[in-house]
C-alpha positions as CSV (number, residue, x, y, z in Angstrom):
1,M,-10.3,90.7,46.1
2,K,-13.1,92.8,47.2
3,V,-14.8,91.8,50.5
4,S,-18.2,93.3,51.4
5,T,-19.7,93.7,54.8
6,Y,-22.4,91.2,55.7
7,H,-25.6,92.7,57.2
8,A,-28.1,90.2,58.5
9,T,-30.9,92.7,58.2
10,E,-30.6,92.5,54.4
11,Y,-31.4,88.8,54.4
12,L,-34.1,88.6,57.1
13,Q,-37.2,88.9,54.9
14,T,-39.9,86.8,56.7
15,E,-40.9,86.1,60.3
16,A,-39.6,82.5,59.7
17,D,-36.2,84.0,58.8
18,I,-36.2,86.2,61.9
19,K,-37.2,83.3,64.2
20,E,-34.6,81.0,62.8
21,Y,-31.9,83.7,63.1
22,L,-32.8,84.4,66.8
23,Q,-33.0,80.7,67.6
24,A,-29.5,80.1,66.0
25,S,-28.0,83.0,68.0
26,F,-29.4,81.7,71.3
27,E,-28.2,78.2,70.6
28,T,-24.6,79.5,70.4
29,G,-24.8,80.7,74.0
30,D,-22.6,83.6,72.9
31,S,-24.1,86.7,74.7
32,R,-22.4,89.1,72.2
33,L,-24.0,87.3,69.2
34,I,-27.4,87.2,70.9
35,A,-27.2,90.9,71.7
36,R,-26.3,91.7,68.0
37,A,-29.1,89.4,66.7
38,L,-31.6,91.1,69.0
39,G,-30.4,94.5,67.7
40,D,-30.7,93.4,64.1
41,V,-34.3,92.3,64.6
42,A,-35.1,95.5,66.5
43,K,-33.8,97.5,63.6
44,I,-35.9,95.5,61.1
45,K,-39.0,96.0,63.3
46,G,-38.3,99.6,63.9
47,M,-36.2,100.7,66.9
48,S,-38.4,103.7,67.7
49,K,-41.5,101.5,67.7
50,I,-39.8,98.9,69.9
51,S,-38.7,101.6,72.3
52,K,-42.2,102.9,72.7
53,T,-43.9,99.6,73.1
54,T,-41.4,98.2,75.6
55,K,-40.8,101.5,77.4
56,L,-37.1,101.1,76.9
57,D,-34.9,104.1,76.0
58,R,-34.0,104.1,72.3
59,S,-30.4,105.2,72.7
60,S,-29.9,102.6,75.4
61,L,-31.3,99.9,73.0
62,Y,-28.9,101.0,70.2
63,S,-25.9,100.8,72.5
64,S,-26.8,97.6,74.4
65,L,-27.8,95.6,71.3
66,T,-24.4,95.4,69.7
67,E,-21.6,92.9,70.0
68,E,-20.0,95.3,72.5
69,G,-23.3,95.7,74.4
70,D,-24.5,93.8,77.4
71,P,-28.3,94.1,77.6
72,K,-29.9,93.3,80.9
73,L,-32.1,90.2,81.1
74,S,-35.1,92.4,81.6
75,T,-34.4,94.1,78.3
76,V,-33.9,90.7,76.5
77,T,-37.2,89.3,77.9
78,K,-39.1,92.5,76.9
79,L,-37.7,92.3,73.4
80,I,-38.4,88.6,72.9
81,K,-42.0,89.2,74.1
82,N,-42.4,92.3,71.9
83,F,-41.1,90.3,68.9
84,G,-43.9,87.7,69.5
85,Y,-41.7,84.9,70.8
86,S,-41.1,83.2,74.1
87,F,-38.2,81.4,75.8
88,S,-38.1,77.7,76.3
89,I,-35.5,75.3,77.6
90,S,-35.0,71.9,76.0
């Protein structure tokens, strides 16, 4: 039995897909999953471009936006705003 690796970035084709993916990751409350989802979206949108527009170090983004990473809240808020979204509590 051959098992292939799943890469979310291969399936996030539209803004609606991206929004739903981020929403689902935040709903879990799992900080590792949220960091990875933010990293996936940053890769789709272009890590270098994100780095320039948010004034965040590109190498720091790569390392903090993984399941092992732990991005600061200021990083998360800058990314969410850069992606064109906002936070809400319900």
